[in-house]
RODO-2510 file (C-alpha; in nm, 4 decimals, decimal comma):
residues 64
     n   res          X          Y          Z
     1     m    15,1134    -1,8975     2,7977
     2     d    15,3131    -1,6179     2,9471
     3     e    15,1781    -1,3379     3,1644
     4     t    15,1460    -1,0916     2,8756
     5     e    14,9380    -1,3346     2,6682
     6     i    14,7083    -1,4053     2,9624
     7     r    14,6643    -1,0334     3,0371
     8     r    14,5785    -0,9702     2,6720
     9     e    14,3167    -1,2458     2,6773
    10     l    14,1723    -1,1141     3,0047
    11     n    14,1277    -0,7702     2,8476
    12     i    13,9343    -0,9269     2,5606
    13     i    13,7249    -1,1343     2,8024
    14     e    13,6397    -0,8231     3,0032
    15     l    13,4925    -0,6628     2,6909
    16     k    13,3012    -0,9805     2,6047
    17     i    13,1425    -0,9951     2,9506
    18     e    12,9635    -0,6664     2,8811
    19     g    12,7453    -0,8097     2,6061
    20     c    12,7440    -1,1853     2,6588
    21     n    12,4319    -1,3984     2,6513
    22     q    12,3835    -1,7068     2,8732
    23     d    12,5758    -1,9479     2,6497
    24     e    12,8607    -1,7040     2,5935
    25     c    12,8799    -1,6315     2,9668
    26     e    12,9178    -2,0044     3,0359
    27     e    13,1972    -2,0285     2,7782
    28     i    13,3708    -1,7276     2,9324
    29     e    13,3389    -1,8783     3,2797
    30     g    13,5019    -2,1999     3,1587
    31     r    13,7862    -2,0083     2,9981
    32     l    13,8415    -1,8006     3,3126
    33     k    13,8699    -2,1221     3,5140
    34     e    14,1300    -2,2541     3,2672
    35     l    14,3263    -1,9297     3,2922
    36     m    14,3055    -1,9415     3,6731
    37     t    14,4577    -2,2898     3,6693
    38     e    14,7345    -2,1629     3,4412
    39     a    14,8001    -1,8592     3,6624
    40     k    14,8127    -2,0714     3,9781
    41     s    15,0477    -2,3253     3,8235
    42     q    15,2868    -2,0462     3,7261
    43     k    15,2375    -1,8612     4,0565
    44     m    15,1129    -1,5413     3,8909
    45     r    14,9434    -1,3903     4,1958
    46     g    14,8491    -1,0625     4,0250
    47     l    14,6742    -1,2509     3,7466
    48     e    14,4855    -1,4682     3,9953
    49     e    14,3403    -1,1514     4,1474
    50     r    14,2488    -1,0124     3,8047
    51     i    14,0790    -1,3382     3,7042
    52     s    13,8856    -1,3450     4,0327
    53     e    13,7717    -0,9885     3,9658
    54     l    13,6447    -1,0860     3,6196
    55     m    13,4686    -1,3925     3,7620
    56     r    13,2835    -1,1675     4,0087
    57     k    13,1912    -0,9325     3,7260
    58     l    13,0599    -1,2269     3,5238
    59     e    12,8562    -1,3538     3,8209
    60     e    12,7005    -1,0082     3,8630
    61     k    12,6137    -1,0031     3,4923
    62     e    12,4528    -1,3488     3,5129
    63     a    12,2500    -1,2423     3,8196
    64     l    12,0747    -0,9652     3,6231
***
């Protein structure tokens, strides 16, 4: 995946986080981890930060 494709997917994930239930949140978390691995392997520092931000947002959602 290139940076544009990952950014596009992250935008979709951000919207999904808003209304996810427990199972969906777990799926999203798994996908974010996969994308983080991809971003690290390609040294996409900006994307790593964005993914970390979404992971924090997901954790806050799960804590509610």
